[in-house]
Chimera marker file (.cmm) of the C-alpha trace (Angstrom):
<marker_set name="trace">
<marker id="1" x="124.284" y="110.189" z="103.857" r="1" g="1" b="0" radius="0.5"/>
<marker id="2" x="127.157" y="109.394" z="106.138" r="1" g="1" b="0" radius="0.5"/>
<marker id="3" x="126.232" y="113.001" z="108.010" r="1" g="1" b="0" radius="0.5"/>
<marker id="4" x="122.584" y="112.321" z="108.001" r="1" g="1" b="0" radius="0.5"/>
<marker id="5" x="123.147" y="108.546" z="109.204" r="1" g="1" b="0" radius="0.5"/>
<marker id="6" x="120.719" y="107.250" z="106.811" r="1" g="1" b="0" radius="0.5"/>
<marker id="7" x="120.868" y="105.132" z="103.477" r="1" g="1" b="0" radius="0.5"/>
<marker id="8" x="119.364" y="105.077" z="99.864" r="1" g="1" b="0" radius="0.5"/>
<marker id="9" x="115.967" y="104.075" z="100.667" r="1" g="1" b="0" radius="0.5"/>
<marker id="10" x="115.182" y="106.758" z="103.377" r="1" g="1" b="0" radius="0.5"/>
<marker id="11" x="115.855" y="109.578" z="100.028" r="1" g="1" b="0" radius="0.5"/>
<marker id="12" x="113.662" y="107.771" z="97.456" r="1" g="1" b="0" radius="0.5"/>
<marker id="13" x="110.149" y="107.754" z="97.023" r="1" g="1" b="0" radius="0.5"/>
<marker id="14" x="108.140" y="105.230" z="98.648" r="1" g="1" b="0" radius="0.5"/>
<marker id="15" x="106.029" y="104.306" z="95.930" r="1" g="1" b="0" radius="0.5"/>
<marker id="16" x="109.355" y="103.658" z="93.688" r="1" g="1" b="0" radius="0.5"/>
<marker id="17" x="110.623" y="101.274" z="96.412" r="1" g="1" b="0" radius="0.5"/>
<marker id="18" x="107.167" y="99.041" z="95.423" r="1" g="1" b="0" radius="0.5"/>
<marker id="19" x="107.256" y="99.318" z="91.731" r="1" g="1" b="0" radius="0.5"/>
<marker id="20" x="110.772" y="99.662" z="90.819" r="1" g="1" b="0" radius="0.5"/>
<marker id="21" x="111.791" y="101.355" z="87.936" r="1" g="1" b="0" radius="0.5"/>
<marker id="22" x="114.240" y="104.686" z="87.267" r="1" g="1" b="0" radius="0.5"/>
<marker id="23" x="114.198" y="107.506" z="89.406" r="1" g="1" b="0" radius="0.5"/>
<marker id="24" x="115.955" y="110.528" z="89.741" r="1" g="1" b="0" radius="0.5"/>
<marker id="25" x="117.008" y="111.811" z="93.143" r="1" g="1" b="0" radius="0.5"/>
<marker id="26" x="118.918" y="115.310" z="94.390" r="1" g="1" b="0" radius="0.5"/>
<marker id="27" x="121.517" y="115.390" z="96.933" r="1" g="1" b="0" radius="0.5"/>
<marker id="28" x="122.752" y="118.412" z="98.203" r="1" g="1" b="0" radius="0.5"/>
<marker id="29" x="126.474" y="118.296" z="98.879" r="1" g="1" b="0" radius="0.5"/>
<marker id="30" x="127.556" y="121.363" z="101.153" r="1" g="1" b="0" radius="0.5"/>
<marker id="31" x="131.159" y="123.033" z="100.740" r="1" g="1" b="0" radius="0.5"/>
<marker id="32" x="133.497" y="124.785" z="103.650" r="1" g="1" b="0" radius="0.5"/>
<marker id="33" x="134.270" y="128.170" z="102.758" r="1" g="1" b="0" radius="0.5"/>
<marker id="34" x="137.198" y="127.993" z="100.136" r="1" g="1" b="0" radius="0.5"/>
<marker id="35" x="137.055" y="124.702" z="99.859" r="1" g="1" b="0" radius="0.5"/>
<marker id="36" x="135.230" y="124.460" z="96.248" r="1" g="1" b="0" radius="0.5"/>
<marker id="37" x="135.640" y="127.301" z="93.261" r="1" g="1" b="0" radius="0.5"/>
<marker id="38" x="134.237" y="127.581" z="89.660" r="1" g="1" b="0" radius="0.5"/>
<marker id="39" x="135.387" y="129.937" z="86.962" r="1" g="1" b="0" radius="0.5"/>
<marker id="40" x="132.342" y="131.289" z="85.778" r="1" g="1" b="0" radius="0.5"/>
<marker id="41" x="131.939" y="134.565" z="83.107" r="1" g="1" b="0" radius="0.5"/>
<marker id="42" x="131.784" y="136.722" z="86.498" r="1" g="1" b="0" radius="0.5"/>
<marker id="43" x="135.121" y="135.538" z="87.911" r="1" g="1" b="0" radius="0.5"/>
<marker id="44" x="135.924" y="132.810" z="90.555" r="1" g="1" b="0" radius="0.5"/>
<marker id="45" x="133.086" y="131.537" z="92.652" r="1" g="1" b="0" radius="0.5"/>
<marker id="46" x="133.515" y="130.324" z="95.999" r="1" g="1" b="0" radius="0.5"/>
<marker id="47" x="130.479" y="127.309" z="95.815" r="1" g="1" b="0" radius="0.5"/>
<marker id="48" x="129.052" y="126.260" z="99.273" r="1" g="1" b="0" radius="0.5"/>
<marker id="49" x="126.934" y="124.224" z="97.789" r="1" g="1" b="0" radius="0.5"/>
<marker id="50" x="126.350" y="121.774" z="94.730" r="1" g="1" b="0" radius="0.5"/>
<marker id="51" x="122.806" y="119.805" z="94.035" r="1" g="1" b="0" radius="0.5"/>
<marker id="52" x="123.886" y="116.548" z="92.249" r="1" g="1" b="0" radius="0.5"/>
<marker id="53" x="121.332" y="114.887" z="90.401" r="1" g="1" b="0" radius="0.5"/>
<marker id="54" x="121.643" y="110.871" z="90.079" r="1" g="1" b="0" radius="0.5"/>
<marker id="55" x="119.775" y="108.439" z="88.191" r="1" g="1" b="0" radius="0.5"/>
<marker id="56" x="118.838" y="105.504" z="90.734" r="1" g="1" b="0" radius="0.5"/>
<marker id="57" x="117.529" y="102.140" z="88.782" r="1" g="1" b="0" radius="0.5"/>
<marker id="58" x="115.788" y="100.283" z="91.582" r="1" g="1" b="0" radius="0.5"/>
<marker id="59" x="115.000" y="96.591" z="91.216" r="1" g="1" b="0" radius="0.5"/>
<marker id="60" x="112.273" y="94.751" z="93.291" r="1" g="1" b="0" radius="0.5"/>
<marker id="61" x="113.110" y="91.422" z="94.709" r="1" g="1" b="0" radius="0.5"/>
<marker id="62" x="110.016" y="89.963" z="92.193" r="1" g="1" b="0" radius="0.5"/>
<marker id="63" x="111.688" y="90.941" z="89.099" r="1" g="1" b="0" radius="0.5"/>
<link id1="1" id2="2" r="1" g="1" b="0" radius="0.2"/>
<link id1="2" id2="3" r="1" g="1" b="0" radius="0.2"/>
<link id1="3" id2="4" r="1" g="1" b="0" radius="0.2"/>
<link id1="4" id2="5" r="1" g="1" b="0" radius="0.2"/>
<link id1="5" id2="6" r="1" g="1" b="0" radius="0.2"/>
<link id1="6" id2="7" r="1" g="1" b="0" radius="0.2"/>
<link id1="7" id2="8" r="1" g="1" b="0" radius="0.2"/>
<link id1="8" id2="9" r="1" g="1" b="0" radius="0.2"/>
<link id1="9" id2="10" r="1" g="1" b="0" radius="0.2"/>
<link id1="10" id2="11" r="1" g="1" b="0" radius="0.2"/>
<link id1="11" id2="12" r="1" g="1" b="0" radius="0.2"/>
<link id1="12" id2="13" r="1" g="1" b="0" radius="0.2"/>
<link id1="13" id2="14" r="1" g="1" b="0" radius="0.2"/>
<link id1="14" id2="15" r="1" g="1" b="0" radius="0.2"/>
<link id1="15" id2="16" r="1" g="1" b="0" radius="0.2"/>
<link id1="16" id2="17" r="1" g="1" b="0" radius="0.2"/>
<link id1="17" id2="18" r="1" g="1" b="0" radius="0.2"/>
<link id1="18" id2="19" r="1" g="1" b="0" radius="0.2"/>
<link id1="19" id2="20" r="1" g="1" b="0" radius="0.2"/>
<link id1="20" id2="21" r="1" g="1" b="0" radius="0.2"/>
<link id1="21" id2="22" r="1" g="1" b="0" radius="0.2"/>
<link id1="22" id2="23" r="1" g="1" b="0" radius="0.2"/>
<link id1="23" id2="24" r="1" g="1" b="0" radius="0.2"/>
<link id1="24" id2="25" r="1" g="1" b="0" radius="0.2"/>
<link id1="25" id2="26" r="1" g="1" b="0" radius="0.2"/>
<link id1="26" id2="27" r="1" g="1" b="0" radius="0.2"/>
<link id1="27" id2="28" r="1" g="1" b="0" radius="0.2"/>
<link id1="28" id2="29" r="1" g="1" b="0" radius="0.2"/>
<link id1="29" id2="30" r="1" g="1" b="0" radius="0.2"/>
<link id1="30" id2="31" r="1" g="1" b="0" radius="0.2"/>
<link id1="31" id2="32" r="1" g="1" b="0" radius="0.2"/>
<link id1="32" id2="33" r="1" g="1" b="0" radius="0.2"/>
<link id1="33" id2="34" r="1" g="1" b="0" radius="0.2"/>
<link id1="34" id2="35" r="1" g="1" b="0" radius="0.2"/>
<link id1="35" id2="36" r="1" g="1" b="0" radius="0.2"/>
<link id1="36" id2="37" r="1" g="1" b="0" radius="0.2"/>
<link id1="37" id2="38" r="1" g="1" b="0" radius="0.2"/>
<link id1="38" id2="39" r="1" g="1" b="0" radius="0.2"/>
<link id1="39" id2="40" r="1" g="1" b="0" radius="0.2"/>
<link id1="40" id2="41" r="1" g="1" b="0" radius="0.2"/>
<link id1="41" id2="42" r="1" g="1" b="0" radius="0.2"/>
<link id1="42" id2="43" r="1" g="1" b="0" radius="0.2"/>
<link id1="43" id2="44" r="1" g="1" b="0" radius="0.2"/>
<link id1="44" id2="45" r="1" g="1" b="0" radius="0.2"/>
<link id1="45" id2="46" r="1" g="1" b="0" radius="0.2"/>
<link id1="46" id2="47" r="1" g="1" b="0" radius="0.2"/>
<link id1="47" id2="48" r="1" g="1" b="0" radius="0.2"/>
<link id1="48" id2="49" r="1" g="1" b="0" radius="0.2"/>
<link id1="49" id2="50" r="1" g="1" b="0" radius="0.2"/>
<link id1="50" id2="51" r="1" g="1" b="0" radius="0.2"/>
<link id1="51" id2="52" r="1" g="1" b="0" radius="0.2"/>
<link id1="52" id2="53" r="1" g="1" b="0" radius="0.2"/>
<link id1="53" id2="54" r="1" g="1" b="0" radius="0.2"/>
<link id1="54" id2="55" r="1" g="1" b="0" radius="0.2"/>
<link id1="55" id2="56" r="1" g="1" b="0" radius="0.2"/>
<link id1="56" id2="57" r="1" g="1" b="0" radius="0.2"/>
<link id1="57" id2="58" r="1" g="1" b="0" radius="0.2"/>
<link id1="58" id2="59" r="1" g="1" b="0" radius="0.2"/>
<link id1="59" id2="60" r="1" g="1" b="0" radius="0.2"/>
<link id1="60" id2="61" r="1" g="1" b="0" radius="0.2"/>
<link id1="61" id2="62" r="1" g="1" b="0" radius="0.2"/>
<link id1="62" id2="63" r="1" g="1" b="0" radius="0.2"/>
</marker_set>
């Protein structure tokens, strides 16, 4: 969120902020070429994008 200069609430569904509870959000993480590698059955793979799935628990002010 530093790159987009936003805060967490800008990435969450509006109704989730109002009702509270748990919501899952995917954050893309981009890497420059040659920075992040993973060994697979097909060999070493240079990953440029990783999607991080995060569970966010929202507590409303009334709770």
